[in-house]
C-alpha positions as CSV (number, residue, x, y, z in Angstrom):
1,M,-23.4,65.5,-52.7
2,S,-20.9,66.0,-55.5
3,K,-19.4,69.3,-56.3
4,F,-21.1,69.2,-59.7
5,K,-24.5,68.7,-58.2
6,A,-23.9,71.4,-55.6
7,L,-22.9,73.9,-58.3
8,V,-26.0,73.0,-60.3
9,K,-28.2,73.5,-57.3
10,K,-26.6,76.9,-56.6
11,L,-27.1,78.0,-60.2
12,M,-30.7,76.8,-60.1
13,A,-31.2,78.9,-57.0
14,D,-30.0,81.9,-59.0
15,G,-32.8,81.4,-61.5
16,K,-31.3,79.1,-64.1
17,S,-33.1,76.1,-65.5
18,R,-31.7,72.7,-64.7
19,T,-30.3,72.1,-68.2
20,A,-28.8,75.6,-68.3
21,A,-27.2,75.1,-64.9
22,Q,-25.8,71.7,-65.9
23,K,-24.3,73.2,-69.1
24,I,-22.7,76.1,-67.1
25,A,-21.3,73.7,-64.5
26,Y,-19.9,71.4,-67.2
27,S,-18.2,74.3,-69.0
28,I,-16.7,75.4,-65.7
29,G,-15.4,71.9,-65.1
30,V,-14.0,71.6,-68.7
31,N,-12.1,74.9,-68.2
32,K,-10.6,73.6,-64.9
33,Y,-10.1,69.8,-65.7
34,G,-10.2,69.6,-69.5
35,K,-12.5,67.3,-71.5
36,K,-10.6,64.1,-70.6
37,G,-10.7,65.1,-66.9
38,M,-14.4,65.6,-67.0
39,A,-14.9,62.3,-68.8
40,R,-13.0,60.5,-66.0
41,K,-15.1,62.2,-63.3
42,A,-18.3,61.3,-65.1
43,A,-17.2,57.7,-65.4
44,A,-16.3,57.6,-61.8
45,G,-19.6,59.1,-60.8
46,A,-21.5,56.6,-63.0
47,K,-19.5,53.7,-61.4
48,R,-20.3,55.0,-57.9
49,A,-24.0,55.3,-58.8
50,R,-24.1,51.7,-60.1
51,R,-22.6,50.4,-56.9
52,S,-25.2,51.9,-54.5
């Protein structure tokens, strides 16, 4: 499981909806990696998902 999905799952356990949890996780990632960094991670995740 990716760190993003784990964070979304944790936020959902705290009572957030799936979309709210995803937005919060994305904003945390952007603060840490920047928009370009998050785009690279999303592309790598999509590529990995297509392979399996």
